[in-house]
Residue frames as a rotation matrix with the C-alpha (Angstrom) as fourth column:
UNK 1
0.431 -0.181 0.884 101.57
0.734 0.640 -0.227 148.76
-0.525 0.746 0.409 155.51
UNK 2
0.019 -0.540 -0.841 104.13
-0.297 -0.807 0.511 150.51
-0.955 0.240 -0.176 153.38
UNK 3
0.787 0.182 0.590 104.39
0.496 0.381 -0.780 150.73
-0.366 0.907 0.209 149.63
UNK 4
-0.221 -0.905 -0.363 107.47
0.143 -0.398 0.906 151.45
-0.965 0.149 0.217 147.51
UNK 5
0.809 0.407 0.425 107.26
0.482 -0.045 -0.875 153.12
-0.337 0.912 -0.232 144.14
UNK 6
-0.378 -0.923 0.069 109.84
0.739 -0.256 0.624 154.39
-0.558 0.286 0.779 141.70
UNK 7
0.801 0.570 -0.184 109.19
0.388 -0.728 -0.565 157.93
-0.456 0.382 -0.804 140.43
UNK 8
0.783 -0.611 -0.118 111.76
-0.420 -0.378 -0.825 158.54
0.459 0.696 -0.553 137.68
UNK 9
-0.085 -0.889 -0.451 114.98
0.050 0.448 -0.893 158.10
0.995 -0.099 0.007 139.65
UNK 10
-0.536 -0.046 0.843 113.44
-0.770 -0.384 -0.510 158.58
0.347 -0.922 0.170 143.12
UNK 11
-0.588 0.348 -0.730 112.38
0.439 0.895 0.073 155.76
0.679 -0.278 -0.679 145.41
UNK 12
-0.377 0.582 0.721 109.20
-0.698 -0.690 0.192 156.78
0.609 -0.431 0.666 147.26
UNK 13
-0.859 0.166 -0.484 108.03
0.429 0.749 -0.505 155.14
0.279 -0.642 -0.715 150.49
UNK 14
-0.402 0.812 0.423 104.31
-0.522 -0.583 0.622 155.58
0.752 0.030 0.659 151.18
UNK 15
-0.940 0.294 -0.170 102.26
0.315 0.568 -0.760 154.86
-0.127 -0.768 -0.627 154.24
UNK 16
-0.150 0.978 0.144 98.55
0.988 0.141 0.069 155.43
0.047 0.152 -0.987 154.82
UNK 17
0.489 0.360 -0.795 99.17
0.569 -0.822 -0.023 159.13
-0.662 -0.441 -0.607 155.48
UNK 18
0.647 -0.361 -0.672 101.92
-0.516 -0.856 -0.036 160.44
-0.562 0.370 -0.740 153.21
UNK 19
0.860 -0.489 0.145 104.68
0.425 0.530 -0.733 159.82
0.281 0.693 0.664 150.65
UNK 20
0.694 -0.705 -0.146 108.35
-0.295 -0.463 0.836 160.17
-0.657 -0.537 -0.529 151.52
UNK 21
0.589 -0.661 -0.464 111.45
-0.521 0.128 -0.844 160.24
0.617 0.739 -0.269 149.37
UNK 22
0.739 -0.350 -0.576 113.85
0.555 0.800 0.227 157.61
0.381 -0.487 0.786 150.67
UNK 23
-0.271 -0.887 0.372 116.40
0.486 -0.460 -0.743 160.41
0.831 -0.020 0.556 151.04
UNK 24
-0.107 0.324 0.940 114.20
-0.582 -0.787 0.205 161.97
0.806 -0.525 0.272 153.72
UNK 25
0.829 0.431 -0.357 114.11
-0.028 0.669 0.743 158.87
0.559 -0.605 0.566 155.93
UNK 26
0.588 -0.627 0.511 116.40
-0.730 -0.139 0.669 158.15
-0.349 -0.766 -0.539 158.87
UNK 27
-0.379 -0.828 -0.414 119.45
-0.906 0.423 -0.018 155.94
0.190 0.368 -0.910 158.42
UNK 28
-0.744 0.131 0.655 117.69
-0.259 0.847 -0.464 153.11
-0.616 -0.515 -0.596 160.24
UNK 29
0.329 0.943 0.045 114.59
-0.226 0.125 -0.966 153.38
-0.917 0.308 0.254 158.07
UNK 30
0.370 -0.280 -0.886 116.67
-0.929 -0.120 -0.351 153.44
-0.008 0.953 -0.304 154.88
UNK 31
-0.727 -0.685 0.037 118.52
-0.686 0.726 -0.041 150.30
0.001 -0.055 -0.998 156.00
UNK 32
-0.428 0.653 0.624 115.20
-0.096 0.654 -0.750 148.58
-0.899 -0.381 -0.217 156.72
UNK 33
0.595 0.645 -0.479 113.78
-0.512 -0.155 -0.845 149.50
-0.619 0.748 0.238 153.30
UNK 34
0.037 -0.668 -0.743 116.91
-0.982 0.115 -0.152 148.30
0.187 0.735 -0.651 151.50
UNK 35
-0.846 -0.299 0.441 116.91
-0.423 0.880 -0.216 145.00
-0.323 -0.369 -0.871 153.40
UNK 36
0.011 0.938 0.346 113.22
-0.119 0.345 -0.931 144.50
-0.993 -0.031 0.116 152.61
UNK 37
0.556 0.139 -0.819 113.92
-0.791 -0.214 -0.574 145.14
-0.255 0.967 -0.009 148.92
UNK 38
-0.464 -0.820 -0.337 116.80
-0.870 0.493 0.000 142.65
0.166 0.293 -0.942 148.86
UNK 39
-0.775 0.217 0.594 114.78
-0.139 0.857 -0.495 139.96
-0.617 -0.466 -0.634 150.60
UNK 40
0.257 0.960 -0.115 111.69
-0.286 -0.039 -0.958 140.68
-0.923 0.279 0.264 148.49
UNK 41
0.305 -0.227 -0.925 113.59
-0.952 -0.076 -0.296 140.48
-0.004 0.971 -0.239 145.20
UNK 42
-0.743 -0.669 -0.042 115.31
-0.666 0.743 -0.067 137.29
0.075 -0.022 -0.997 146.30
UNK 43
-0.502 0.639 0.583 112.06
-0.078 0.638 -0.766 135.64
-0.861 -0.430 -0.270 147.40
UNK 44
0.491 0.705 -0.512 110.45
-0.554 -0.200 -0.808 136.59
-0.672 0.680 0.293 144.09
UNK 45
0.066 -0.568 -0.820 113.33
-0.973 0.145 -0.179 135.14
0.221 0.810 -0.543 142.06
UNK 46
-0.838 -0.544 -0.042 113.88
-0.512 0.810 -0.286 131.97
0.190 -0.218 -0.957 144.07
UNK 47
0.080 0.974 -0.211 110.26
-0.557 0.219 0.801 131.28
0.827 0.054 0.560 144.97
UNK 48
0.923 0.386 0.012 110.48
-0.242 0.552 0.798 128.26
0.301 -0.739 0.603 147.26
UNK 49
0.323 -0.878 -0.353 114.26
0.570 0.478 -0.669 127.84
0.756 0.015 0.655 147.29
UNK 50
0.927 -0.096 -0.364 116.14
0.290 -0.433 0.854 128.86
-0.239 -0.896 -0.373 150.42
UNK 51
0.399 -0.827 0.397 119.28
0.230 -0.328 -0.916 130.93
0.887 0.457 0.059 150.40
UNK 52
0.110 -0.366 -0.924 121.46
0.993 0.008 0.115 132.57
-0.034 -0.931 0.364 153.01
UNK 53
0.772 0.085 0.629 121.86
0.130 -0.991 -0.026 136.12
0.622 0.101 -0.777 154.27
UNK 54
-0.149 -0.804 -0.576 124.99
0.975 -0.024 -0.219 137.61
0.163 -0.594 0.788 155.75
UNK 55
0.662 0.450 0.599 124.21
0.312 -0.892 0.326 140.82
0.681 -0.029 -0.732 157.61
UNK 56
-0.408 -0.849 -0.335 126.77
0.791 -0.146 -0.594 143.03
0.456 -0.507 0.731 159.34
UNK 57
-0.682 0.200 -0.703 125.01
0.515 -0.551 -0.656 145.07
-0.519 -0.810 0.273 162.04
UNK 58
-0.708 0.448 0.546 122.13
0.488 -0.249 0.837 145.73
0.511 0.859 -0.042 159.67
UNK 59
0.371 0.927 -0.057 119.87
0.640 -0.211 0.738 146.85
0.673 -0.310 -0.672 162.54
UNK 60
-0.431 -0.666 -0.608 122.37
0.900 -0.269 -0.344 149.00
0.066 -0.696 0.715 164.43
UNK 61
-0.993 0.035 0.111 120.60
-0.030 -0.998 0.048 152.24
0.112 0.044 0.993 163.43
UNK 62
-0.225 0.967 -0.116 117.09
0.149 0.152 0.977 150.89
0.963 0.203 -0.179 164.01
UNK 63
-0.187 0.217 0.958 115.17
-0.883 -0.464 -0.067 151.90
0.430 -0.859 0.278 167.12
UNK 64
-0.845 -0.327 0.424 114.85
-0.515 0.714 -0.475 149.28
-0.147 -0.619 -0.771 169.83
UNK 65
0.014 0.921 0.390 111.20
-0.453 0.353 -0.819 148.45
-0.892 -0.165 0.422 169.20
UNK 66
0.666 0.235 -0.708 111.80
-0.743 0.135 -0.655 147.83
-0.058 0.963 0.265 165.50
UNK 67
-0.427 -0.893 -0.142 114.87
-0.887 0.444 -0.123 145.69
0.173 0.073 -0.982 166.21
UNK 68
-0.582 0.250 0.774 112.72
-0.319 0.805 -0.500 143.01
-0.748 -0.538 -0.389 167.82
UNK 69
0.563 0.820 -0.098 110.26
-0.355 0.133 -0.926 143.06
-0.746 0.556 0.366 164.90
UNK 70
0.405 -0.485 -0.775 113.09
-0.898 -0.051 -0.438 142.79
0.173 0.873 -0.456 162.37
UNK 71
-0.681 -0.701 0.213 114.76
-0.732 0.664 -0.154 139.91
-0.034 -0.260 -0.965 164.20
UNK 72
-0.187 0.705 0.685 111.45
-0.206 0.653 -0.728 138.06
-0.960 -0.277 0.024 164.43
UNK 73
0.740 0.416 -0.528 111.03
-0.566 -0.038 -0.823 138.51
-0.363 0.909 0.207 160.65
UNK 74
-0.135 -0.858 -0.496 114.50
-0.935 0.275 -0.222 137.04
0.327 0.434 -0.839 160.11
UNK 75
-0.685 -0.053 0.727 113.49
-0.463 0.802 -0.379 134.12
-0.562 -0.596 -0.573 162.35
UNK 76
0.418 0.896 0.149 110.43
-0.332 0.304 -0.893 133.57
-0.846 0.324 0.424 160.14
UNK 77
0.565 -0.302 -0.768 112.70
-0.804 0.007 -0.594 133.42
0.184 0.953 -0.239 157.09
UNK 78
-0.540 -0.830 0.142 115.08
-0.837 0.511 -0.198 131.05
0.091 -0.226 -0.970 158.89
UNK 79
-0.255 0.532 0.807 112.17
-0.384 0.710 -0.590 128.71
-0.888 -0.460 0.023 159.67
UNK 80
0.810 0.533 -0.246 111.63
-0.400 0.194 -0.896 128.44
-0.430 0.824 0.370 155.91
UNK 81
0.763 -0.547 0.345 115.14
0.608 0.789 -0.092 127.03
-0.222 0.280 0.934 155.52
UNK 82
0.672 -0.548 0.498 117.18
-0.039 -0.698 -0.715 130.18
0.740 0.461 -0.491 155.02
UNK 83
0.174 -0.700 -0.692 120.52
0.976 0.214 0.029 130.46
0.127 -0.681 0.721 156.81
UNK 84
0.853 0.113 0.510 121.00
0.062 -0.991 0.116 133.79
0.519 -0.067 -0.852 158.56
UNK 85
-0.019 -0.893 -0.451 124.48
0.978 0.078 -0.195 134.93
0.209 -0.444 0.871 159.55
UNK 86
0.796 0.333 0.506 124.32
0.213 -0.936 0.280 138.14
0.567 -0.115 -0.816 161.57
UNK 87
-0.241 -0.926 -0.290 127.48
0.837 -0.047 -0.545 139.86
0.491 -0.374 0.787 162.74
UNK 88
0.650 0.497 0.575 127.11
0.142 -0.822 0.551 142.37
0.747 -0.277 -0.605 165.56
UNK 89
-0.626 -0.770 -0.127 128.96
0.356 -0.137 -0.925 144.19
0.694 -0.624 0.359 168.29
UNK 90
-0.406 0.613 0.678 125.66
-0.701 -0.685 0.199 145.27
0.586 -0.394 0.708 169.88
UNK 91
-0.998 -0.036 0.046 124.71
-0.058 0.713 -0.699 143.34
-0.008 -0.701 -0.713 173.03
UNK 92
-0.321 0.947 -0.009 121.05
-0.567 -0.200 -0.799 144.34
-0.759 -0.251 0.601 172.73
UNK 93
0.204 0.355 -0.912 120.77
-0.966 0.226 -0.127 142.85
0.161 0.907 0.389 169.25
UNK 94
-0.667 -0.503 -0.550 122.60
-0.403 0.864 -0.302 139.70
0.627 0.020 -0.778 170.34
UNK 95
-0.880 0.374 0.294 120.18
-0.196 0.279 -0.940 139.36
-0.434 -0.884 -0.172 173.26
UNK 96
0.056 0.940 -0.337 117.21
-0.832 -0.143 -0.536 139.65
-0.552 0.310 0.774 170.92
UNK 97
-0.023 -0.135 -0.991 118.62
-0.787 0.614 -0.066 136.91
0.617 0.778 -0.120 168.69
UNK 98
-0.937 -0.331 -0.108 119.21
-0.183 0.731 -0.657 134.72
0.297 -0.596 -0.746 171.76
UNK 99
-0.535 0.814 0.225 115.60
-0.479 -0.073 -0.875 135.34
-0.696 -0.576 0.428 172.83
UNK 100
0.315 0.695 -0.646 114.11
-0.930 0.092 -0.355 134.42
-0.187 0.713 0.676 169.44
UNK 101
-0.476 -0.598 -0.646 116.39
-0.716 0.690 -0.111 131.36
0.512 0.409 -0.756 169.24
UNK 102
-0.750 0.229 0.620 114.27
-0.422 0.557 -0.715 129.64
-0.510 -0.798 -0.321 171.90
UNK 103
0.322 0.929 -0.183 111.64
-0.705 0.106 -0.702 129.10
-0.632 0.355 0.689 169.19
UNK 104
0.214 -0.335 -0.918 114.01
-0.870 0.362 -0.335 126.88
0.445 0.870 -0.214 167.20
UNK 105
0.958 0.029 -0.286 114.78
0.048 0.965 0.259 123.19
0.283 -0.261 0.923 167.57
UNK 106
0.600 -0.796 0.078 118.00
-0.126 0.002 0.992 122.29
-0.790 -0.605 -0.099 169.33
UNK 107
-0.192 -0.819 0.540 120.97
0.572 0.354 0.740 122.69
-0.798 0.451 0.400 167.02
UNK 108
0.299 0.391 0.870 119.19
0.947 -0.232 -0.221 125.12
0.115 0.891 -0.440 164.67
UNK 109
0.894 -0.052 0.445 120.72
-0.067 -0.998 0.017 128.24
0.443 -0.045 -0.895 166.26
UNK 110
0.266 -0.866 -0.422 124.33
0.957 0.288 0.012 128.99
0.111 -0.408 0.906 167.07
UNK 111
0.967 -0.061 0.249 125.95
-0.087 -0.991 0.098 132.05
0.241 -0.116 -0.964 168.60
UNK 112
0.315 -0.932 -0.177 129.68
0.911 0.349 -0.220 132.73
0.267 -0.092 0.959 168.66
UNK 113
0.978 -0.120 -0.173 131.65
-0.048 -0.927 0.373 135.43
-0.205 -0.357 -0.912 170.44
UNK 114
0.488 -0.854 0.178 135.05
0.597 0.178 -0.782 136.49
0.636 0.488 0.597 169.21
């Protein structure tokens, strides 16, 4: 479990062992924190209303184990009525979305290649 706090103008990410300035995190970790903040703020504001997300290779810098976790979290949000549009050039990420899509009813997932 992670916790975010604002210390003056610094965003601090804390786990059970230590505190880290967001500037000290990897690119992938920073992208994950920023996405979590956006989704968290939106869920807090909208409460039960569903919205849509457009993400452009938001997980490209995430390690492969975290990619699957992140995509499963997006699937959980989609099951609550959110529309997720994810643009990628990464075959691994596309494969993970195709895998998680099997949990959806027919017609609830679409994939397009350009």
